[in-house]
Biopython code that builds the backbone (N, CA, C, O; Angstrom):
import numpy as np
from Bio.PDB.StructureBuilder import StructureBuilder

atoms = [
    (1, "LEU", "N", (-34.026, -27.784, 143.379)),
    (1, "LEU", "CA", (-34.224, -29.172, 142.998)),
    (1, "LEU", "C", (-32.923, -29.933, 143.196)),
    (1, "LEU", "O", (-31.867, -29.502, 142.734)),
    (2, "SER", "N", (-33.002, -31.028, 143.862)),
    (2, "SER", "CA", (-31.860, -31.935, 144.024)),
    (2, "SER", "C", (-32.196, -33.230, 143.298)),
    (2, "SER", "O", (-33.355, -33.637, 143.226)),
    (3, "TYR", "N", (-31.166, -33.866, 142.763)),
    (3, "TYR", "CA", (-31.426, -35.070, 141.968)),
    (3, "TYR", "C", (-30.221, -36.008, 141.975)),
    (3, "TYR", "O", (-29.100, -35.615, 142.297)),
    (4, "GLY", "N", (-30.490, -37.248, 141.612)),
    (4, "GLY", "CA", (-29.467, -38.245, 141.328)),
    (4, "GLY", "C", (-29.690, -38.697, 139.890)),
    (4, "GLY", "O", (-30.791, -38.560, 139.356)),
    (5, "LEU", "N", (-28.655, -39.231, 139.270)),
    (5, "LEU", "CA", (-28.783, -39.573, 137.860)),
    (5, "LEU", "C", (-28.141, -40.916, 137.557)),
    (5, "LEU", "O", (-26.991, -41.176, 137.912)),
    (6, "ILE", "N", (-28.915, -41.758, 136.892)),
    (6, "ILE", "CA", (-28.417, -43.022, 136.364)),
    (6, "ILE", "C", (-28.537, -42.937, 134.847)),
    (6, "ILE", "O", (-29.620, -42.694, 134.315)),
    (7, "ALA", "N", (-27.425, -43.139, 134.159)),
    (7, "ALA", "CA", (-27.409, -43.068, 132.697)),
    (7, "ALA", "C", (-27.093, -44.446, 132.129)),
    (7, "ALA", "O", (-26.111, -45.080, 132.515)),
    (8, "LEU", "N", (-27.927, -44.893, 131.222)),
    (8, "LEU", "CA", (-27.730, -46.179, 130.558)),
    (8, "LEU", "C", (-27.245, -45.914, 129.147)),
    (8, "LEU", "O", (-27.838, -45.117, 128.420)),
    (9, "GLY", "N", (-26.176, -46.577, 128.762)),
    (9, "GLY", "CA", (-25.633, -46.376, 127.430)),
    (9, "GLY", "C", (-24.983, -47.631, 126.897)),
    (9, "GLY", "O", (-25.060, -48.702, 127.499)),
    (10, "ASP", "N", (-24.345, -47.476, 125.764)),
    (10, "ASP", "CA", (-23.660, -48.565, 125.078)),
    (10, "ASP", "C", (-22.271, -48.039, 124.716)),
    (10, "ASP", "O", (-22.143, -47.125, 123.901)),
    (11, "SER", "N", (-21.249, -48.608, 125.313)),
    (11, "SER", "CA", (-19.891, -48.098, 125.141)),
    (11, "SER", "C", (-19.354, -48.257, 123.727)),
    (11, "SER", "O", (-18.285, -47.732, 123.416)),
    (12, "SER", "N", (-20.070, -48.967, 122.863)),
    (12, "SER", "CA", (-19.612, -49.090, 121.487)),
    (12, "SER", "C", (-19.970, -47.843, 120.661)),
    (12, "SER", "O", (-19.530, -47.707, 119.520)),
    (13, "TYR", "N", (-20.761, -46.944, 121.236)),
    (13, "TYR", "CA", (-21.117, -45.695, 120.569)),
    (13, "TYR", "C", (-20.185, -44.580, 121.023)),
    (13, "TYR", "O", (-19.629, -44.630, 122.120)),
    (14, "ASP", "N", (-20.018, -43.569, 120.165)),
    (14, "ASP", "CA", (-19.124, -42.452, 120.470)),
    (14, "ASP", "C", (-19.551, -41.674, 121.706)),
    (14, "ASP", "O", (-18.701, -41.246, 122.486)),
    (15, "TYR", "N", (-20.838, -41.486, 121.895)),
    (15, "TYR", "CA", (-21.339, -40.682, 123.007)),
    (15, "TYR", "C", (-21.957, -41.572, 124.075)),
    (15, "TYR", "O", (-23.172, -41.575, 124.274)),
    (16, "PHE", "N", (-21.104, -42.325, 124.757)),
    (16, "PHE", "CA", (-21.542, -43.249, 125.805)),
    (16, "PHE", "C", (-22.305, -42.484, 126.882)),
    (16, "PHE", "O", (-21.778, -41.531, 127.455)),
    (17, "CYS", "N", (-23.515, -42.886, 127.153)),
    (17, "CYS", "CA", (-24.402, -42.258, 128.138)),
    (17, "CYS", "C", (-24.669, -40.790, 127.803)),
    (17, "CYS", "O", (-24.904, -39.975, 128.695)),
    (18, "GLY", "N", (-24.630, -40.469, 126.534)),
    (18, "GLY", "CA", (-24.779, -39.085, 126.091)),
    (18, "GLY", "C", (-26.074, -38.430, 126.520)),
    (18, "GLY", "O", (-26.059, -37.268, 126.927)),
    (19, "ALA", "N", (-27.189, -39.128, 126.444)),
    (19, "ALA", "CA", (-28.468, -38.531, 126.839)),
    (19, "ALA", "C", (-28.468, -38.188, 128.322)),
    (19, "ALA", "O", (-28.939, -37.122, 128.717)),
    (20, "GLY", "N", (-27.945, -39.082, 129.133)),
    (20, "GLY", "CA", (-27.863, -38.810, 130.571)),
    (20, "GLY", "C", (-26.965, -37.627, 130.879)),
    (20, "GLY", "O", (-27.273, -36.820, 131.756)),
    (21, "MET", "N", (-25.858, -37.522, 130.163)),
    (21, "MET", "CA", (-24.927, -36.416, 130.387)),
    (21, "MET", "C", (-25.562, -35.085, 129.953)),
    (21, "MET", "O", (-25.373, -34.064, 130.613)),
    (22, "LYS", "N", (-26.307, -35.098, 128.855)),
    (22, "LYS", "CA", (-27.004, -33.886, 128.408)),
    (22, "LYS", "C", (-28.076, -33.482, 129.419)),
    (22, "LYS", "O", (-28.250, -32.298, 129.708)),
    (23, "PHE", "N", (-28.789, -34.466, 129.950)),
    (23, "PHE", "CA", (-29.810, -34.189, 130.944)),
    (23, "PHE", "C", (-29.180, -33.576, 132.194)),
    (23, "PHE", "O", (-29.735, -32.646, 132.781)),
    (24, "ASP", "N", (-28.028, -34.096, 132.596)),
    (24, "ASP", "CA", (-27.307, -33.550, 133.740)),
    (24, "ASP", "C", (-26.931, -32.090, 133.480)),
    (24, "ASP", "O", (-27.109, -31.240, 134.352)),
    (25, "GLU", "N", (-26.416, -31.799, 132.293)),
    (25, "GLU", "CA", (-26.053, -30.424, 131.941)),
    (25, "GLU", "C", (-27.270, -29.500, 132.018)),
    (25, "GLU", "O", (-27.181, -28.393, 132.548)),
    (26, "LEU", "N", (-28.394, -29.955, 131.494)),
    (26, "LEU", "CA", (-29.609, -29.151, 131.507)),
    (26, "LEU", "C", (-30.062, -28.858, 132.939)),
    (26, "LEU", "O", (-30.417, -27.725, 133.265)),
    (27, "LEU", "N", (-30.048, -29.866, 133.769)),
    (27, "LEU", "CA", (-30.435, -29.660, 135.166)),
    (27, "LEU", "C", (-29.488, -28.685, 135.860)),
    (27, "LEU", "O", (-29.934, -27.818, 136.611)),
    (28, "GLN", "N", (-28.181, -28.822, 135.615)),
    (28, "GLN", "CA", (-27.196, -27.925, 136.224)),
    (28, "GLN", "C", (-27.424, -26.484, 135.754)),
    (28, "GLN", "O", (-27.310, -25.551, 136.549)),
    (29, "GLU", "N", (-27.744, -26.298, 134.475)),
    (29, "GLU", "CA", (-28.014, -24.960, 133.949)),
    (29, "GLU", "C", (-29.194, -24.293, 134.649)),
    (29, "GLU", "O", (-29.286, -23.066, 134.708)),
    (30, "HIS", "N", (-30.081, -25.106, 135.170)),
    (30, "HIS", "CA", (-31.259, -24.583, 135.880)),
    (30, "HIS", "C", (-31.062, -24.609, 137.398)),
    (30, "HIS", "O", (-32.029, -24.640, 138.160)),
    (31, "GLN", "N", (-29.809, -24.597, 137.820)),
    (31, "GLN", "CA", (-29.413, -24.522, 139.228)),
    (31, "GLN", "C", (-29.861, -25.705, 140.082)),
    (31, "GLN", "O", (-29.977, -25.583, 141.302)),
    (32, "ALA", "N", (-30.111, -26.837, 139.453)),
    (32, "ALA", "CA", (-30.398, -28.046, 140.223)),
    (32, "ALA", "C", (-29.086, -28.555, 140.807)),
    (32, "ALA", "O", (-28.015, -28.325, 140.244)),
    (33, "LYS", "N", (-29.176, -29.239, 141.926)),
    (33, "LYS", "CA", (-27.980, -29.740, 142.609)),
    (33, "LYS", "C", (-27.963, -31.263, 142.533)),
    (33, "LYS", "O", (-28.853, -31.940, 143.047)),
    (34, "ARG", "N", (-26.924, -31.783, 141.876)),
    (34, "ARG", "CA", (-26.785, -33.241, 141.800)),
    (34, "ARG", "C", (-26.230, -33.739, 143.119)),
    (34, "ARG", "O", (-25.262, -33.194, 143.649)),
    (35, "ILE", "N", (-26.852, -34.772, 143.636)),
    (35, "ILE", "CA", (-26.391, -35.412, 144.863)),
    (35, "ILE", "C", (-25.656, -36.681, 144.454)),
    (35, "ILE", "O", (-26.241, -37.576, 143.845)),
    (36, "GLY", "N", (-24.386, -36.755, 144.786)),
    (36, "GLY", "CA", (-23.577, -37.919, 144.444)),
    (36, "GLY", "C", (-23.121, -37.885, 143.000)),
    (36, "GLY", "O", (-23.353, -36.917, 142.275)),
    (37, "GLU", "N", (-22.480, -38.946, 142.606)),
    (37, "GLU", "CA", (-21.947, -39.076, 141.249)),
    (37, "GLU", "C", (-22.975, -39.738, 140.336)),
    (37, "GLU", "O", (-23.883, -40.428, 140.801)),
    (38, "ILE", "N", (-22.823, -39.525, 139.063)),
    (38, "ILE", "CA", (-23.681, -40.165, 138.072)),
    (38, "ILE", "C", (-23.276, -41.638, 137.956)),
    (38, "ILE", "O", (-22.092, -41.962, 137.867)),
    (39, "LEU", "N", (-24.261, -42.509, 137.958)),
    (39, "LEU", "CA", (-23.992, -43.920, 137.696)),
    (39, "LEU", "C", (-24.149, -44.143, 136.202)),
    (39, "LEU", "O", (-25.239, -43.972, 135.656)),
    (40, "LYS", "N", (-23.081, -44.521, 135.551)),
    (40, "LYS", "CA", (-23.117, -44.835, 134.118)),
    (40, "LYS", "C", (-23.114, -46.352, 133.970)),
    (40, "LYS", "O", (-22.201, -47.032, 134.440)),
    (41, "ILE", "N", (-24.128, -46.865, 133.323)),
    (41, "ILE", "CA", (-24.262, -48.305, 133.128)),
    (41, "ILE", "C", (-24.057, -48.616, 131.650)),
    (41, "ILE", "O", (-24.701, -48.026, 130.783)),
    (42, "ASP", "N", (-23.159, -49.542, 131.382)),
    (42, "ASP", "CA", (-22.878, -49.971, 130.019)),
    (42, "ASP", "C", (-23.746, -51.177, 129.690)),
    (42, "ASP", "O", (-23.553, -52.264, 130.234)),
    (43, "GLY", "N", (-24.702, -50.972, 128.796)),
    (43, "GLY", "CA", (-25.600, -52.043, 128.390)),
    (43, "GLY", "C", (-24.893, -53.209, 127.728)),
    (43, "GLY", "O", (-25.452, -54.303, 127.646)),
    (44, "MET", "N", (-23.664, -52.997, 127.251)),
    (44, "MET", "CA", (-22.885, -54.080, 126.652)),
    (44, "MET", "C", (-22.339, -55.037, 127.711)),
    (44, "MET", "O", (-22.090, -56.209, 127.431)),
    (45, "ASP", "N", (-22.155, -54.526, 128.929)),
    (45, "ASP", "CA", (-21.544, -55.324, 129.997)),
    (45, "ASP", "C", (-22.534, -55.802, 131.052)),
    (45, "ASP", "O", (-22.257, -56.760, 131.773)),
    (46, "VAL", "N", (-23.672, -55.148, 131.145)),
    (46, "VAL", "CA", (-24.613, -55.421, 132.230)),
    (46, "VAL", "C", (-25.924, -55.951, 131.648)),
    (46, "VAL", "O", (-26.604, -55.263, 130.887)),
    (47, "ALA", "N", (-26.259, -57.170, 132.015)),
    (47, "ALA", "CA", (-27.474, -57.791, 131.479)),
    (47, "ALA", "C", (-28.742, -57.234, 132.128)),
    (47, "ALA", "O", (-29.770, -57.091, 131.466)),
    (48, "GLU", "N", (-28.666, -56.919, 133.423)),
    (48, "GLU", "CA", (-29.827, -56.410, 134.149)),
    (48, "GLU", "C", (-29.468, -55.081, 134.810)),
    (48, "GLU", "O", (-29.075, -55.065, 135.976)),
    (49, "PRO", "N", (-29.596, -53.978, 134.094)),
    (49, "PRO", "CA", (-29.190, -52.683, 134.633)),
    (49, "PRO", "C", (-29.914, -52.303, 135.922)),
    (49, "PRO", "O", (-29.334, -51.657, 136.795)),
    (50, "GLU", "N", (-31.180, -52.705, 136.041)),
    (50, "GLU", "CA", (-31.930, -52.359, 137.250)),
    (50, "GLU", "C", (-31.362, -53.056, 138.480)),
    (50, "GLU", "O", (-31.388, -52.491, 139.573)),
    (51, "VAL", "N", (-30.855, -54.258, 138.323)),
    (51, "VAL", "CA", (-30.219, -54.973, 139.434)),
    (51, "VAL", "C", (-28.852, -54.358, 139.733)),
    (51, "VAL", "O", (-28.475, -54.198, 140.894)),
    (52, "PHE", "N", (-28.119, -54.017, 138.681)),
    (52, "PHE", "CA", (-26.806, -53.395, 138.821)),
    (52, "PHE", "C", (-26.892, -52.080, 139.596)),
    (52, "PHE", "O", (-25.977, -51.737, 140.345)),
    (53, "ALA", "N", (-27.985, -51.348, 139.419)),
    (53, "ALA", "CA", (-28.134, -50.022, 140.025)),
    (53, "ALA", "C", (-28.536, -50.054, 141.500)),
    (53, "ALA", "O", (-28.477, -49.018, 142.163)),
    (54, "ILE", "N", (-28.931, -51.179, 142.022)),
    (54, "ILE", "CA", (-29.449, -51.246, 143.393)),
    (54, "ILE", "C", (-28.434, -50.739, 144.416)),
    (54, "ILE", "O", (-28.796, -49.933, 145.274)),
    (55, "ASP", "N", (-27.189, -51.179, 144.356)),
    (55, "ASP", "CA", (-26.184, -50.729, 145.323)),
    (55, "ASP", "C", (-25.987, -49.220, 145.244)),
    (55, "ASP", "O", (-25.907, -48.542, 146.269)),
    (56, "TRP", "N", (-25.907, -48.695, 144.015)),
    (56, "TRP", "CA", (-25.741, -47.253, 143.843)),
    (56, "TRP", "C", (-26.916, -46.514, 144.473)),
    (56, "TRP", "O", (-26.728, -45.517, 145.170)),
    (57, "LEU", "N", (-28.131, -47.007, 144.223)),
    (57, "LEU", "CA", (-29.332, -46.366, 144.734)),
    (57, "LEU", "C", (-29.370, -46.387, 146.258)),
    (57, "LEU", "O", (-29.727, -45.389, 146.884)),
    (58, "GLU", "N", (-29.010, -47.506, 146.850)),
    (58, "GLU", "CA", (-28.984, -47.579, 148.316)),
    (58, "GLU", "C", (-27.982, -46.588, 148.895)),
    (58, "GLU", "O", (-28.268, -45.937, 149.899)),
    (59, "ASN", "N", (-26.822, -46.467, 148.280)),
    (59, "ASN", "CA", (-25.829, -45.495, 148.744)),
    (59, "ASN", "C", (-26.296, -44.060, 148.505)),
    (59, "ASN", "O", (-26.050, -43.180, 149.331)),
    (60, "TRP", "N", (-26.962, -43.824, 147.388)),
    (60, "TRP", "CA", (-27.455, -42.491, 147.063)),
    (60, "TRP", "C", (-28.495, -42.041, 148.074)),
    (60, "TRP", "O", (-28.484, -40.885, 148.497)),
    (61, "VAL", "N", (-29.388, -42.930, 148.467)),
    (61, "VAL", "CA", (-30.420, -42.592, 149.446)),
    (61, "VAL", "C", (-29.772, -42.135, 150.749)),
    (61, "VAL", "O", (-30.282, -41.229, 151.407)),
    (62, "ASN", "N", (-28.669, -42.743, 151.122)),
    (62, "ASN", "CA", (-27.972, -42.349, 152.347)),
    (62, "ASN", "C", (-27.396, -40.940, 152.251)),
    (62, "ASN", "O", (-27.195, -40.289, 153.276)),
    (63, "LEU", "N", (-27.129, -40.462, 151.048)),
    (63, "LEU", "CA", (-26.615, -39.105, 150.869)),
    (63, "LEU", "C", (-27.691, -38.054, 151.102)),
    (63, "LEU", "O", (-27.378, -36.875, 151.271)),
    (64, "LEU", "N", (-28.938, -38.461, 151.112)),
    (64, "LEU", "CA", (-30.039, -37.525, 151.310)),
    (64, "LEU", "C", (-30.171, -37.062, 152.759)),
    (64, "LEU", "O", (-30.798, -36.037, 153.028)),
    (65, "ASP", "N", (-29.600, -37.792, 153.667)),
    (65, "ASP", "CA", (-29.719, -37.441, 155.099)),
    (65, "ASP", "C", (-29.007, -36.162, 155.450)),
    (65, "ASP", "O", (-29.021, -35.746, 156.608)),
]
sb = StructureBuilder()
sb.init_structure("model")
sb.init_model(0)
sb.init_chain("A")
sb.init_seg("    ")
for serial, (resi, resn, name, xyz) in enumerate(atoms, 1):
    if name == "N":
        sb.init_residue(resn, " ", resi, " ")
    sb.init_atom(name, np.array(xyz, "f"), 0.0, 1.0, " ", f" {name:<3s}", serial, name[0])
structure = sb.get_structure()
């Protein structure tokens, strides 16, 4: 299994993007291969996370080739 990961969090909390990071750990434990870096989005700074993620997603798709 290969995957990409976008984690949405709030930097005012101690475990910023903690759920996404735990999910990444779980996938890695099951020998999944992450393609590219994790995109961490701070909900405190980004009003529209889905729009913010578009550039990352377009670049990530290119890594699949």
